[in-house]
GUGU-87680 format. One record per residue (C-alpha): residue number from 1; x negated, y, z negated. Coordinates in steps of 0.2 Angstrom, whole numbers, always signed. Layout:
<rs>
  seq     xx     yy     zz
  NUM      X      Y      Z
...
</rs>
This chain:
<rs>
  seq     xx     yy     zz
    1   -177   -129    +48
    2   -170   -111    +56
    3   -151   -108    +58
    4   -144   -120    +75
    5   -128   -108    +78
    6   -121    -93    +69
    7   -101    -92    +70
    8    -92    -78    +65
    9    -74    -75    +59
   10    -65    -56    +61
   11    -51    -50    +55
   12    -47    -31    +57
   13    -27    -25    +56
   14    -23     -5    +55
   15     -3     -8    +55
   16     +7    -17    +44
   17    +27    -21    +40
   18    +26    -16    +22
   19    +10     -4    +20
   20     +4    +10    +27
   21     -7     +9    +39
   22    -23    +12    +42
   23    -35    +20    +57
   24    -51    +11    +61
   25    -49     -5    +53
   26    -50    -15    +73
   27    -64     +0    +76
   28    -74    -10    +66
   29    -71    -26    +71
   30    -72    -24    +89
   31    -87    -16    +84
   32    -94    -31    +73
   33    -88    -42    +86
   34   -100    -34   +100
   35   -114    -32    +90
   36   -114    -51    +83
   37   -111    -60   +100
   38   -128    -49   +104
   39   -136    -55    +91
   40   -131    -72    +95
   41   -115    -77    +88
   42    -99    -86    +92
   43    -85    -75    +88
   44    -67    -79    +83
   45    -59    -60    +83
   46    -40    -58    +77
   47    -33    -38    +77
   48    -17    -30    +81
   49    -23    -22    +95
   50    -18    -38   +103
   51     -1    -44   +111
   52    +11    -49    +96
   53    +12    -65   +105
   54     -7    -69   +105
   55    -12    -82    +96
   56    -26    -72    +88
   57    -11    -56    +82
   58    -17    -55    +64
   59     -1    -63    +54
   60     -4    -72    +38
   61     -1    -90    +48
   62    -13    -84    +64
   63    -25    -80    +52
   64    -26    -96    +43
   65    -22   -107    +58
   66    -38    -98    +67
   67    -48   -100    +52
   68    -43   -119    +50
   69    -47   -122    +69
   70    -64   -114    +66
   71    -69   -121    +51
   72    -68   -138    +61
   73    -75   -135    +76
   74    -92   -131    +63
   75    -88   -146    +52
   76    -87   -157    +68
   77   -104   -151    +75
   78   -122   -156    +76
   79   -126   -161    +57
   80   -107   -157    +50
   81   -112   -140    +52
   82   -126   -138    +39
   83   -138   -130    +50
   84   -124   -119    +53
   85   -123   -100    +48
   86   -104    -95    +46
   87    -99    -75    +44
   88    -82    -69    +39
   89    -78    -51    +39
   90    -61    -45    +35
   91    -56    -26    +37
   92    -38    -22    +31
   93    -29    -18    +17
   94    -33    -28     +0
   95    -23    -30    -16
   96    -20    -42    -31
   97     -7    -49    -38
   98     +0    -48    -55
   99    -11    -62    -61
  100    -27    -51    -58
  101    -30    -62    -39
  102    -38    -52    -27
  103    -29    -54     -8
  104    -31    -48     +9
  105    -15    -42    +16
  106    -12    -48    +31
  107     -2    -39    +46
  108    +15    -47    +41
  109    +12    -48    +22
  110    +28    -42    +11
  111    +25    -35     -6
  112    +39    -47    -14
  113    +27    -62     -7
  114    +11    -60    -10
  115     +7    -75    -19
  116    +10    -85     -1
  117     +9    -72    +12
  118     -6    -64     +6
  119    -25    -71    +10
  120    -31    -75     -8
  121    -52    -75     -8
  122    -51    -93    -17
  123    -43    -99     +0
  124    -55    -91    +12
  125    -70    -97     +1
  126    -62   -113     -1
  127    -60   -115    +21
  128    -80   -109    +22
  129    -85   -123     +8
  130    -76   -135    +17
  131    -83   -130    +36
  132    -99   -139    +30
  133   -111   -125    +36
  134   -127   -121    +27
  135   -125   -103    +25
  136   -110    -94    +20
  137   -105    -74    +20
  138    -89    -64    +17
  139    -88    -46    +19
  140    -73    -39    +14
  141    -70    -18    +21
  142    -56    -20     +7
  143    -48    -11    -10
  144    -50    -19    -27
  145    -59    -36    -22
  146    -77    -32    -30
  147    -84    -46    -38
  148   -101    -46    -49
  149   -119    -37    -42
  150   -132    -45    -32
  151   -150    -41    -31
  152   -163    -37    -20
  153   -179    -48    -18
  154   -196    -39    -13
  155   -206    -40     +0
  156   -219    -55     -1
  157   -229    -61    +13
  158   -222    -61    +29
  159   -228    -79    +35
  160   -220    -87    +18
  161   -205    -75    +17
  162   -200    -81    +37
  163   -202   -100    +30
  164   -192    -94    +16
  165   -178    -86    +24
  166   -176   -100    +37
  167   -174   -113    +25
  168   -164   -101    +15
  169   -145   -109    +11
  170   -130   -105     +1
  171   -116    -92     +0
  172   -114    -75     -3
  173   -100    -62     -5
  174   -101    -43     +0
  175    -86    -32     -5
  176    -83    -14     -1
  177    -78     -8    -18
  178    -73    -16    -35
  179    -57    -24    -42
  180    -54     -5    -49
  181    -58     +5    -32
  182    -51     +8    -17
  183    -62     +8     +3
  184    -63    +20    +11
  185    -60    +26    +29
  186    -70    +42    +36
  187    -66    +52    +52
  188    -84    +57    +52
  189    -89    +39    +57
  190    -74    +32    +65
  191    -76    +18    +55
  192    -73    +13    +36
  193    -88    +19    +28
  194    -94     -1    +22
  195    -91     -6    +38
  196   -101     +8    +46
  197   -115     +4    +36
  198   -115    -15    +40
  199   -115    -11    +55
  200   -130     +0    +56
  201   -139    -12    +44
  202   -136    -25    +57
  203   -145    -17    +69
  204   -160    -16    +61
  205   -156     -1    +49
  206   -159    -12    +33
  207   -175    -20    +39
  208   -185     -8    +28
  209   -202    -20    +29
  210   -201    -22    +50
  211   -199    -41    +50
  212   -189    -40    +66
  213   -174    -49    +56
  214   -161    -45    +45
  215   -156    -55    +29
  216   -143    -55    +18
  217   -151    -47     +2
  218   -157    -32    +17
  219   -139    -30    +19
  220   -133    -29     +3
  221   -148    -18     -3
  222   -146     -6    +11
  223   -126     -4     +9
  224   -127     -1    -12
  225   -141    +11     -8
  226   -131    +21     +7
  227   -116    +19     -1
  228   -121    +29    -17
  229   -129    +44     -8
  230   -111    +45     +1
  231   -101    +43    -13
  232   -112    +55    -23
  233   -109    +67     -9
  234    -90    +66     -4
  235    -86    +64    -22
  236    -78    +46    -18
  237    -78    +33    -32
  238    -83    +18    -21
  239    -95     +7    -26
  240   -102     -9    -15
  241   -101    -26    -26
  242   -109    -43    -23
  243   -113    -61    -28
  244   -125    -74    -21
  245   -126    -91    -25
  246   -139   -106    -22
  247   -160   -105    -26
  248   -162   -100     -8
  249   -148    -87     -2
  250   -157    -74     +6
  251   -154    -82    +23
  252   -156    -72    +40
  253   -141    -64    +49
  254   -148    -56    +65
  255   -163    -61    +72
  256   -173    -52    +83
  257   -165    -35    +84
  258   -181    -26    +91
  259   -180    -37   +106
  260   -161    -35   +109
  261   -155    -19   +115
  262   -137    -21   +113
  263   -139    -20    +93
  264   -136     +0    +93
  265   -137     +8    +77
  266   -118    +17    +78
  267   -119    +35    +74
  268   -109    +49    +66
  269    -98    +58    +77
  270   -108    +73    +78
  271    -99    +89    +70
  272   -102   +100    +57
  273   -104    +98    +37
  274    -85   +104    +32
  275    -80    +94    +46
  276    -86    +77    +41
  277    -80    +78    +23
  278    -63    +77    +28
  279    -51    +63    +35
  280    -58    +50    +21
  281    -43    +40    +18
  282    -41    +27     +8
  283    -41     +6    +13
  284    -28     +4     -4
  285    -18    +19     -5
  286     +0    +11     -6
  287    +15    +22     -1
  288    +21    +18    -21
  289     +8    +30    -26
  290    +11    +43    -14
  291    +30    +39    -19
  292    +25    +41    -37
  293    +15    +57    -34
  294    +31    +64    -23
  295    +44    +59    -40
  296    +34    +72    -48
  297    +38    +88    -36
  298    +47   +100    -46
  299    +66   +102    -38
  300    +70   +110    -56
  301    +90   +113    -55
  302    +93    +95    -50
  303    +82    +88    -62
  304    +90   +100    -77
  305   +108    +96    -73
  306   +103    +79    -73
  307    +96    +78    -88
  308   +111    +86    -97
  309   +120    +68    -94
  310   +108    +54    -96
  311    +96    +59   -108
  312   +107    +65   -122
  313   +119    +54   -132
  314   +131    +53   -120
  315   +132    +33   -114
  316   +139    +38    -97
  317   +137    +49    -85
  318   +141    +53    -66
  319   +136    +64    -53
  320   +135    +70    -34
  321   +117    +71    -27
  322   +117    +83    -11
  323   +105    +84     +4
  324   +108    +87    +21
  325    +96    +72    +26
  326    +98    +54    +22
  327    +82    +50    +16
  328    +81    +65     +6
  329    +98    +59     -3
  330    +87    +43     -6
  331    +72    +53    -14
  332    +82    +63    -24
  333    +92    +48    -31
  334    +77    +37    -36
  335    +68    +54    -43
  336    +83    +58    -56
  337    +84    +38    -59
  338    +67    +37    -65
  339    +70    +48    -79
  340    +83    +37    -87
  341    +76    +29   -101
  342    +73    +13    -99
  343    +74    +13    -81
  344    +61     +0    -79
  345    +74    -14    -85
  346    +89     -5    -77
  347   +102    -15    -65
  348   +103     -7    -50
  349   +118     -9    -38
  350   +116     +2    -21
  351   +130     +3    -11
  352   +128    +11     +7
  353   +147    +15    +11
  354   +144    +16    +31
  355   +138     -3    +31
  356   +149    -10    +15
  357   +165    -20    +22
  358   +174     -9     +8
  359   +173     +4    +21
  360   +174     -5    +39
  361   +191    -13    +33
  362   +198     +1    +22
  363   +201    -11     +8
  364   +192     -8    -10
  365   +196    -26    -15
  366   +178    -28     -4
  367   +171    -18    -18
  368   +176    -30    -29
  369   +169    -44    -19
  370   +151    -38    -18
  371   +151    -33    -38
  372   +156    -50    -40
  373   +144    -59    -32
  374   +130    -50    -37
  375   +136    -53    -57
  376   +140    -70    -52
  377   +157    -68    -60
  378   +177    -70    -52
  379   +182    -58    -41
  380   +196    -47    -52
  381   +192    -32    -58
  382   +192    -36    -75
  383   +178    -50    -74
  384   +170    -37    -64
  385   +172    -23    -78
  386   +169    -37    -92
  387   +152    -43    -85
  388   +145    -24    -82
  389   +149    -23   -100
  390   +139    -36   -105
  391   +123    -30    -93
  392   +125    -13   -102
  393   +124    -22   -120
  394   +105    -23   -117
  395    +99    -12   -100
  396   +105     +3    -91
  397   +117     +1    -77
  398   +115    +13    -62
  399   +126    +13    -46
  400   +119    +23    -32
  401   +135    +25    -18
  402   +126    +32     -2
  403   +139    +39    +10
  404   +150    +48     -1
  405   +153    +61    +11
  406   +161    +47    +24
  407   +172    +42    +12
  408   +180    +59    +10
  409   +189    +53    +26
  410   +199    +42    +16
  411   +203    +49     +0
  412   +211    +35     -8
  413   +194    +25     -5
  414   +186    +40    -15
  415   +200    +40    -27
  416   +199    +22    -30
  417   +180    +21    -34
  418   +182    +35    -48
  419   +200    +28    -56
  420   +199     +9    -54
  421   +179     +7    -56
  422   +170    +21    -65
  423   +184    +25    -77
  424   +190     +8    -82
  425   +170     +6    -85
  426   +166    +21    -95
  427   +181    +17   -107
  428   +175     -1   -109
  429   +156     +5   -112
  430   +165    +18   -125
  431   +175     +6   -135
  432   +159     -4   -140
  433   +157     -5   -159
  434   +139     -5   -157
  435   +130     +6   -145
  436   +112     +0   -137
  437    +99    +12   -140
  438    +92    +12   -122
  439   +107     +7   -112
  440   +116    +22   -101
  441   +127    +19    -85
  442   +124    +31    -74
  443   +134    +35    -57
  444   +126    +44    -41
  445   +138    +47    -27
  446   +125    +53    -12
  447   +131    +65     +2
  448   +127    +80    +10
  449   +125    +97     +5
  450   +136   +103    +17
  451   +151    +92    +17
  452   +170    +97    +11
  453   +176    +99     -8
  454   +180    +80    -11
  455   +191    +72    -23
  456   +175    +70    -34
  457   +178    +88    -41
  458   +194    +86    -48
  459   +192    +88    -66
  460   +181    +94    -78
  461   +164    +92    -75
  462   +159    +89    -91
  463   +169    +72    -93
  464   +157    +59    -92
  465   +168    +51    -79
  466   +171    +64    -67
  467   +156    +66    -55
  468   +148    +82    -59
  469   +140    +92    -43
  470   +121    +94    -45
  471   +113   +109    -35
  472   +110   +105    -16
  473    +94   +102     -9
  474    +93   +114     +3
  475    +73   +120     +3
  476    +56   +114     -7
  477    +50   +131    -10
  478    +32   +135    -10
  479    +28   +137    -29
  480    +39   +118    -31
  481    +23   +114    -19
  482     +8   +123    -27
  483    +14   +118    -45
  484    +16    +98    -38
  485     -1   +100    -29
  486     -9   +107    -47
  487     -1    +91    -57
  488    -13    +81    -65
  489     -8    +66    -56
  490     -6    +72    -38
  491    -24    +82    -40
  492    -34    +68    -44
  493    -24    +57    -30
  494    -28    +72    -15
  495    -45    +72    -24
  496    -50    +54    -18
  497    -44    +61     +1
  498    -53    +76     +3
  499    -66    +88     -5
  500    -60    +98    -20
  501    -62   +114    -12
  502    -51   +110     +1
  503    -37   +104    -10
  504    -39   +122    -18
  505    -39   +131     -2
  506    -23   +119     +3
  507    -13   +128    -12
  508    -21   +145    -11
  509    -17   +149     +8
  510     -9   +133    +20
  511     +5   +129    +11
  512    +11   +147    +16
  513    +13   +140    +32
  514    +24   +126    +30
  515    +43   +124    +32
  516    +52   +123    +16
  517    +64   +112    +23
  518    +65    +94    +15
  519    +60    +84    +26
  520    +49    +93    +37
  521    +39    +98    +19
  522    +37    +78    +14
  523    +33    +75    +33
  524    +18    +88    +28
  525    +14    +80    +12
  526    +13    +64    +22
  527     +1    +72    +33
  528    -12    +75    +19
  529    -10    +60    +14
  530    -16    +53    +32
  531     +2    +43    +33
  532     +3    +39    +52
  533    +22    +38    +51
  534    +28    +52    +40
  535    +41    +47    +30
  536    +44    +32    +38
  537    +28    +25    +30
  538    +34    +28    +13
  539    +54    +29    +12
  540    +58    +10    +10
  541    +48    +14     -7
  542    +62    +26    -12
  543    +75    +16     -8
  544    +85     +9    -24
  545    +91     -4    -12
  546    +70     -6     -7
</rs>
């Protein structure tokens, strides 16, 4: 029999706790909700323009609870939902866990808790099946989600075809991209590009044979064809994927659109062709990818000076990293640390002086207590040094102390860091009979470049236990920016966000107008990567403690 009742569960998220912002996910969902309601769907819509206290604000718990309630309502309905259709749609970030499983990122998803705090596709599919709905379709405008491919059906006798579609049951999945690709937003249409073709397809554009209804295969074929044309025009790699289960899976999604004036095809925002080619933004561009590009930004003086210590046979080296802004200090520290051999296995000890009990109480013993807790050893100096040496036998040790400038007001504490912690550690490491090949001990002290001379300048800069001052980062030059943008890693990412000729124009002309102040230069870099909140979107990724 024809579908009795149609239900839709829609989720759109623009802002995230631990991921970069997106622009049009909520617009996608609100437009789809309006279209589906006009087509007779009962809709449940979660998005982050709602108040945070609203039960449909898209936290992971709210998504799960609202989805469970909707599935129960279907199951409790007539014939246990077997004659109903359930459409589930997510417009948000997508990711994959270490085991390769696709997951959808909620408002409050944390990267270190993906298994519990991100929505798995398996979880959604299981809920849809438990709802009892005879017709089920899951659509995902998110990255790295795609599964398999679907085929389209050739037109048949209209009356027979209508009966087949009325009787159709089964499950279908349509995803915006493959498991290795990003899904993209586009300023030219003010939507995710996948969502734009979903909206126009459901408005009737996908019905190529004038049936006055749109089926799953109509929509999938329409999206595949149009996205193929779009990606060729834009030079962006995004191929939609699909899967249909059940012998009669081609069920009707929207019926009688020709008689429904509310179903209006979304339009491309009027503008010139060059502007249409701009503003393409990934729904999976993670802050870590952008930070990875920033690490390759050429600030040669610091890199060269740093390289004379940790990459030579010397096993210990100490440095003062100088930059006016604390965010740039953090970026510099992590960029330099990234050059240390075997850094992926390093044991890192970040110490933020202004908030550390050692500084608040002007008591160096607080540092021993802090390190002993992290090392799970007694709090006396000998035990802490011994525990650090044991770590050094198998992996690099990195001690990063932020706020070294603050400690200039208490040179006793500065001297204690060097004479009670660092120098004994260097001596103990040097006394080892067998030196591990890939271990280093690195001390990094971060401060403002305009700070007064301090205890860190005492002694020869070539001594391993005396910190060497790196050249202060006072500017990022145009040459640095041009070399950076032309590097393979950066150019390939930028070319996914904008046409190649625009990248070349940026390198050739526009960066000449940029500020050379490090903070402003990186803010401008964030702008071309379409990060709404600038440095704030990525600074957590370059903190050693982050």
